[in-house]
C-alpha positions as CSV (number, residue, x, y, z in Angstrom):
1,X,0.0,0.0,0.0
2,X,1.4,3.4,-1.0
3,X,1.3,6.2,1.6
4,X,-1.5,8.6,0.6
5,X,-0.9,12.3,0.0
6,X,-1.2,14.6,3.0
7,X,-4.5,16.4,3.8
8,X,-5.0,19.4,6.0
9,X,-8.5,20.0,7.4
10,X,-9.2,23.7,7.2
11,X,-12.9,23.8,8.1
12,X,-15.5,21.4,9.4
13,X,-16.3,20.0,5.9
14,X,-13.3,21.1,3.8
15,X,-9.7,20.0,3.4
16,X,-6.6,21.5,1.7
17,X,-5.1,19.1,-0.8
18,X,-2.5,19.8,-3.5
19,X,-2.6,23.5,-2.6
20,X,-6.4,23.9,-3.1
21,X,-9.5,23.6,-0.9
22,X,-12.0,20.8,-1.5
23,X,-15.3,19.6,0.0
24,X,-14.5,16.6,2.2
25,X,-16.8,13.5,2.1
26,X,-14.4,11.2,3.8
27,X,-13.3,10.1,7.2
28,X,-15.6,9.0,10.1
29,X,-16.1,12.3,12.0
30,X,-19.8,12.0,11.3
31,X,-20.8,15.1,13.3
32,X,-17.5,16.9,12.9
33,X,-17.1,17.1,16.7
34,X,-13.3,17.0,16.3
35,X,-13.6,20.7,15.4
36,X,-16.6,21.6,17.6
37,X,-15.9,24.7,19.6
38,X,-17.2,23.2,22.9
39,X,-15.1,20.0,22.5
40,X,-12.0,22.0,21.8
41,X,-12.6,24.2,24.8
42,X,-13.0,21.2,27.0
43,X,-9.7,19.8,25.8
44,X,-7.9,23.1,26.6
45,X,-9.6,23.2,30.1
46,X,-8.4,19.6,30.6
47,X,-4.8,20.5,29.7
48,X,-4.8,23.5,32.1
49,X,-6.4,21.5,34.9
50,X,-4.6,18.1,34.6
51,X,-1.6,18.5,32.4
52,X,-1.0,16.2,29.5
53,X,-0.2,12.7,30.7
54,X,-0.3,10.6,33.8
55,X,2.9,8.8,32.5
56,X,2.0,5.5,34.3
57,X,-0.3,2.5,33.9
58,X,-3.7,2.8,35.6
59,X,-2.8,-0.3,37.5
60,X,0.2,1.4,39.2
61,X,0.0,5.2,39.8
62,X,-1.9,6.5,36.8
63,X,-5.5,5.8,37.8
64,X,-6.7,9.5,37.7
65,X,-10.3,10.0,38.9
66,X,-11.1,11.6,35.5
67,X,-11.0,8.2,33.9
68,X,-13.6,6.8,36.3
69,X,-15.9,9.8,35.8
70,X,-16.0,9.4,32.0
71,X,-16.5,5.6,32.3
72,X,-19.5,6.1,34.6
73,X,-21.0,8.6,32.2
74,X,-20.4,6.2,29.2
75,X,-21.9,3.2,31.1
76,X,-25.0,5.3,32.0
77,X,-25.4,6.5,28.4
78,X,-25.0,3.1,26.8
79,X,-27.1,1.4,29.5
80,X,-24.5,-1.1,30.5
81,X,-23.1,-2.2,33.8
82,X,-19.6,-1.0,33.3
83,X,-17.2,0.8,30.9
84,X,-13.5,0.7,30.6
85,X,-11.3,3.2,28.7
86,X,-8.4,1.8,26.7
87,X,-5.8,3.7,24.7
88,X,-7.3,3.3,21.2
89,X,-10.3,1.8,19.4
90,X,-8.2,-0.8,17.7
91,X,-7.0,-2.3,21.0
92,X,-10.5,-2.6,22.6
93,X,-10.9,-6.0,20.9
94,X,-7.4,-7.2,21.7
95,X,-7.8,-6.3,25.4
96,X,-11.1,-8.2,25.5
97,X,-9.6,-11.2,23.7
98,X,-6.7,-11.4,26.1
99,X,-9.1,-11.5,28.9
100,X,-11.3,-14.2,27.3
101,X,-8.6,-16.3,26.0
102,X,-9.1,-20.1,26.6
103,X,-12.8,-19.7,27.5
104,X,-14.3,-20.8,24.2
105,X,-14.3,-23.9,22.0
106,X,-14.8,-22.0,18.8
107,X,-14.8,-18.4,17.5
108,X,-17.1,-17.4,14.6
109,X,-16.2,-14.3,12.6
110,X,-17.8,-12.3,9.7
111,X,-15.5,-12.6,6.7
112,X,-15.4,-8.8,6.4
113,X,-15.0,-8.0,10.1
114,X,-12.5,-5.2,11.0
115,X,-8.9,-6.3,11.1
116,X,-8.8,-5.7,14.9
117,X,-11.5,-8.4,15.3
118,X,-9.5,-10.9,13.2
119,X,-6.4,-10.1,15.3
120,X,-8.6,-10.6,18.4
121,X,-9.9,-14.0,17.2
122,X,-6.3,-15.2,16.9
123,X,-5.7,-14.4,20.6
124,X,-8.7,-16.5,21.8
125,X,-6.8,-19.8,21.6
126,X,-9.5,-21.7,19.8
127,X,-10.4,-22.7,16.2
128,X,-11.8,-19.8,14.2
129,X,-14.6,-20.3,11.6
130,X,-15.4,-17.6,9.1
131,X,-18.9,-17.1,7.8
132,X,-20.2,-15.1,4.8
133,X,-20.7,-11.4,5.3
134,X,-23.9,-10.8,7.4
135,X,-25.1,-14.2,6.4
136,X,-27.3,-15.9,9.0
137,X,-27.6,-19.1,7.0
138,X,-23.8,-19.4,6.8
139,X,-23.5,-18.6,10.5
140,X,-26.1,-21.4,11.3
141,X,-24.0,-23.9,9.2
142,X,-20.8,-22.8,11.0
143,X,-22.5,-23.3,14.4
144,X,-23.6,-26.8,13.4
145,X,-20.1,-27.7,12.5
146,X,-18.9,-26.8,16.0
147,X,-21.0,-29.7,17.4
148,X,-23.2,-30.1,20.4
149,X,-22.1,-28.4,23.6
150,X,-19.7,-26.0,21.9
151,X,-18.9,-22.8,23.8
152,X,-19.1,-20.1,21.1
153,X,-18.1,-16.5,20.7
154,X,-19.1,-14.5,17.6
155,X,-17.1,-11.5,16.4
156,X,-18.6,-8.8,14.1
157,X,-18.7,-5.2,13.4
158,X,-21.9,-3.4,14.4
159,X,-22.0,-0.9,11.5
160,X,-19.5,-1.8,8.8
161,X,-17.4,1.2,7.7
162,X,-17.0,-0.1,4.1
163,X,-20.7,0.7,3.2
164,X,-22.8,1.6,6.3
165,X,-24.5,-1.8,6.5
166,X,-25.3,-3.3,9.9
167,X,-24.9,-6.8,11.4
168,X,-28.2,-8.6,12.0
169,X,-27.5,-8.9,15.7
170,X,-31.0,-10.1,16.7
171,X,-30.8,-12.9,14.2
172,X,-27.3,-13.8,15.4
173,X,-28.6,-14.1,18.9
174,X,-31.4,-16.4,17.9
175,X,-29.0,-18.6,16.0
176,X,-26.4,-18.9,18.8
177,X,-26.8,-21.2,21.9
178,X,-28.1,-19.6,25.0
179,X,-24.6,-19.1,26.4
180,X,-23.1,-17.8,23.2
181,X,-21.2,-14.5,23.4
182,X,-21.1,-11.7,20.8
183,X,-18.2,-9.3,20.6
184,X,-19.5,-6.3,18.7
185,X,-17.0,-3.7,17.4
186,X,-19.3,-0.8,17.0
187,X,-16.7,1.9,16.3
188,X,-18.8,3.4,13.5
189,X,-22.3,2.8,14.9
190,X,-21.9,4.3,18.3
191,X,-23.3,7.8,18.4
192,X,-24.8,7.4,14.9
193,X,-27.3,4.5,15.0
194,X,-30.4,4.1,17.2
195,X,-32.9,6.6,18.4
196,X,-30.5,7.8,21.1
197,X,-27.2,7.1,19.4
198,X,-26.4,4.0,21.4
199,X,-25.3,2.2,18.2
200,X,-26.0,-1.1,16.4
201,X,-27.5,-2.9,19.4
202,X,-30.1,-0.1,19.9
203,X,-30.7,0.0,16.1
204,X,-31.3,-3.8,16.0
205,X,-33.2,-3.8,19.3
206,X,-30.9,-6.6,20.3
207,X,-30.6,-8.0,23.8
208,X,-27.4,-6.8,25.5
209,X,-27.1,-10.0,27.5
210,X,-23.9,-11.9,26.6
211,X,-22.8,-9.0,24.4
212,X,-19.4,-7.3,24.8
213,X,-19.8,-3.9,23.1
214,X,-16.6,-2.1,22.0
215,X,-16.5,1.4,20.6
216,X,-14.1,4.2,19.9
217,X,-14.3,7.9,20.7
218,X,-12.4,8.8,17.5
219,X,-15.4,8.5,15.1
220,X,-18.8,10.1,15.9
221,X,-17.4,11.5,19.1
222,X,-14.5,13.2,17.3
223,X,-12.0,12.7,20.0
224,X,-9.8,9.6,20.7
225,X,-9.6,6.4,22.7
226,X,-11.4,3.1,22.9
227,X,-14.1,1.9,25.3
228,X,-15.2,-1.6,26.3
229,X,-18.8,-1.7,27.4
230,X,-19.4,-4.8,29.4
231,X,-20.5,-6.4,32.7
232,X,-18.8,-5.5,36.0
233,X,-17.3,-8.9,36.4
234,X,-15.7,-8.8,32.9
235,X,-14.3,-5.3,33.6
236,X,-12.7,-6.7,36.8
237,X,-11.2,-9.7,34.9
238,X,-9.7,-7.3,32.3
239,X,-7.9,-5.4,35.1
240,X,-6.5,-8.8,36.3
241,X,-5.7,-10.6,33.0
242,X,-5.1,-8.2,30.1
243,X,-1.4,-7.5,29.7
244,X,-2.2,-5.0,27.0
245,X,-4.4,-3.0,29.4
246,X,-2.1,-3.4,32.5
247,X,1.0,-2.4,30.6
248,X,-0.4,0.6,28.7
249,X,-0.4,4.3,29.6
250,X,-4.0,5.5,29.4
251,X,-5.5,8.4,27.4
252,X,-4.0,11.9,27.8
253,X,-6.2,13.6,30.3
254,X,-7.2,16.5,28.0
255,X,-8.7,14.0,25.7
256,X,-10.8,12.5,28.6
257,X,-12.3,16.0,29.2
258,X,-12.9,16.4,25.5
259,X,-14.6,13.0,25.4
260,X,-16.9,14.0,28.3
261,X,-18.0,17.1,26.3
262,X,-18.4,15.1,23.1
263,X,-20.5,12.5,25.0
264,X,-22.7,15.3,26.3
265,X,-23.3,16.7,22.8
266,X,-24.1,13.2,21.5
267,X,-26.4,12.5,24.5
268,X,-28.3,15.7,23.7
269,X,-27.9,15.5,20.0
270,X,-31.1,14.3,18.5
271,X,-31.1,17.2,16.1
272,X,-27.6,16.3,15.0
273,X,-28.7,12.7,14.2
274,X,-31.8,14.0,12.5
275,X,-29.8,16.3,10.3
276,X,-27.4,13.5,9.5
277,X,-30.2,11.2,8.5
278,X,-31.9,13.9,6.4
279,X,-28.6,14.6,4.5
280,X,-28.1,10.9,3.9
281,X,-31.6,10.4,2.8
282,X,-31.4,13.4,0.4
283,X,-28.3,12.0,-1.3
284,X,-29.6,8.5,-1.5
285,X,-33.0,9.5,-2.9
286,X,-31.4,11.8,-5.5
287,X,-29.1,9.1,-6.7
288,X,-31.8,6.5,-6.8
289,X,-34.0,8.8,-8.8
290,X,-31.2,9.3,-11.3
291,X,-30.9,5.5,-11.8
292,X,-27.8,4.9,-9.6
293,X,-28.0,1.5,-8.0
294,X,-27.1,1.7,-4.3
295,X,-28.0,-0.7,-1.5
296,X,-30.2,0.6,1.3
297,X,-28.2,0.8,4.4
298,X,-28.8,2.7,7.7
299,X,-25.3,4.2,7.9
300,X,-24.3,7.6,6.3
301,X,-21.9,5.9,3.9
302,X,-22.3,5.5,0.1
303,X,-19.8,3.3,-1.6
304,X,-19.1,2.4,-5.2
305,X,-16.4,0.4,-7.0
306,X,-15.2,1.6,-10.4
307,X,-16.0,-0.6,-13.3
308,X,-12.4,-0.3,-14.5
309,X,-9.4,2.0,-14.2
310,X,-10.8,4.4,-16.9
311,X,-14.0,4.8,-14.9
312,X,-12.1,5.4,-11.7
313,X,-10.0,8.1,-13.3
314,X,-13.0,9.7,-14.9
315,X,-14.8,10.0,-11.6
316,X,-11.7,11.4,-9.9
317,X,-11.4,14.1,-12.6
318,X,-15.1,15.0,-12.3
319,X,-14.8,15.2,-8.5
320,X,-11.7,17.4,-8.6
321,X,-13.4,19.7,-11.2
322,X,-16.3,20.1,-8.7
323,X,-13.8,20.8,-5.9
324,X,-14.7,17.6,-4.1
325,X,-11.9,15.5,-2.7
326,X,-11.9,12.1,-4.5
327,X,-12.2,9.4,-1.8
328,X,-10.7,6.4,-3.6
329,X,-9.6,4.2,-0.8
330,X,-7.7,0.9,-0.4
331,X,-8.6,-1.0,2.7
332,X,-8.7,-4.6,3.9
333,X,-12.0,-6.2,3.0
334,X,-12.5,-3.9,0.0
335,X,-11.8,-4.5,-3.7
336,X,-8.1,-4.8,-4.6
337,X,-8.5,-2.0,-7.1
338,X,-9.9,0.3,-4.4
339,X,-13.4,1.8,-4.1
340,X,-15.0,5.2,-3.6
341,X,-16.4,5.8,-0.1
342,X,-18.5,8.9,0.4
343,X,-19.3,9.8,4.0
344,X,-22.2,12.2,4.6
345,X,-22.0,14.4,7.7
346,X,-24.5,16.4,9.7
347,X,-22.5,19.5,8.9
348,X,-22.3,19.4,5.1
349,X,-24.2,22.3,3.4
350,X,-27.0,21.8,0.9
351,X,-24.7,23.3,-1.8
352,X,-22.0,20.6,-1.0
353,X,-24.6,17.9,-1.1
354,X,-26.0,19.2,-4.4
355,X,-22.5,19.3,-5.9
356,X,-21.8,15.7,-4.9
357,X,-25.2,14.5,-6.3
358,X,-24.5,16.3,-9.6
359,X,-21.1,14.6,-10.1
360,X,-22.3,11.2,-9.1
361,X,-25.5,11.3,-11.3
362,X,-23.4,12.5,-14.3
363,X,-21.4,9.3,-13.9
364,X,-24.3,7.1,-13.2
365,X,-23.6,4.6,-16.0
366,X,-20.1,3.9,-14.7
367,X,-20.8,3.4,-11.0
368,X,-21.2,-0.1,-9.6
369,X,-22.4,-1.0,-6.1
370,X,-19.8,-2.2,-3.7
371,X,-20.0,-6.0,-3.4
């Protein structure tokens, strides 16, 4: 993979690229909270009040009370027994897997699950069976292969970043044995999905029993850090068993204060989610009316794969001409030739949305849905 060109964000929905400003329909800052004035002010207050870094593991001398305060607020918002902050979203699943290692006979994983989940599955010290993307029939077949009495854990994204689709969590729970556990990486669903922004579980109306829910604060919350939402006993076991957690320096304290402010905005942000959904629906309906084939997904992501290199280059040229940054991405789980991933935010203007629709509809005959 070739290192991409640098981008400089200059406004909540613009970037500077190759010396010019472009509308930005990329990234995962769905509400643009990373540049929200209140979040930035909270970060500055945290720096003045706490300094930058505790410079120690939480299990030695670095367990600042600010961590516990944010964890209680997160547990209350997500309606879970406990929450645990970890240094990044990627390591949430690794920390959980270290703690659960040796407790399952088999792990079942969606073939397009995030790389962190595949890494976590390899830590569990049990056979790993892959099933087709979001396929309940293939999951059922995989469960049957494990045999009677199998102790199972299923690993899946909540909302998949590649296209905004969501795992059928209720159907998974029905298919699993009563003691089956689901590890849901909801980095992209948290804050976005559900009536209150609680993510894929709320969206699917799934039972939280036997679910370990991992999220990040670096997407919809616009800040940084990972969170494991779980039972109180599991949180205690993580403190005892996860070398990754025990041996890590926790989040810089200013980010903790910024995270608290971002959570407050998300918690009170029904208008933000409403605007995000309106923007997404506007783009989807306009493209569908123009004959562009796109799957119906709940997330604010619209993805296409180019029919060939010529089509990809033509779309890039058209986007650049319209002063839209061309989001051709290469990422594990996507087509080897790359794909275009457009992310709608609550903060895009109607003019920006109109420009995007105009470019995509002009290229309608050359756009293929992501498969």
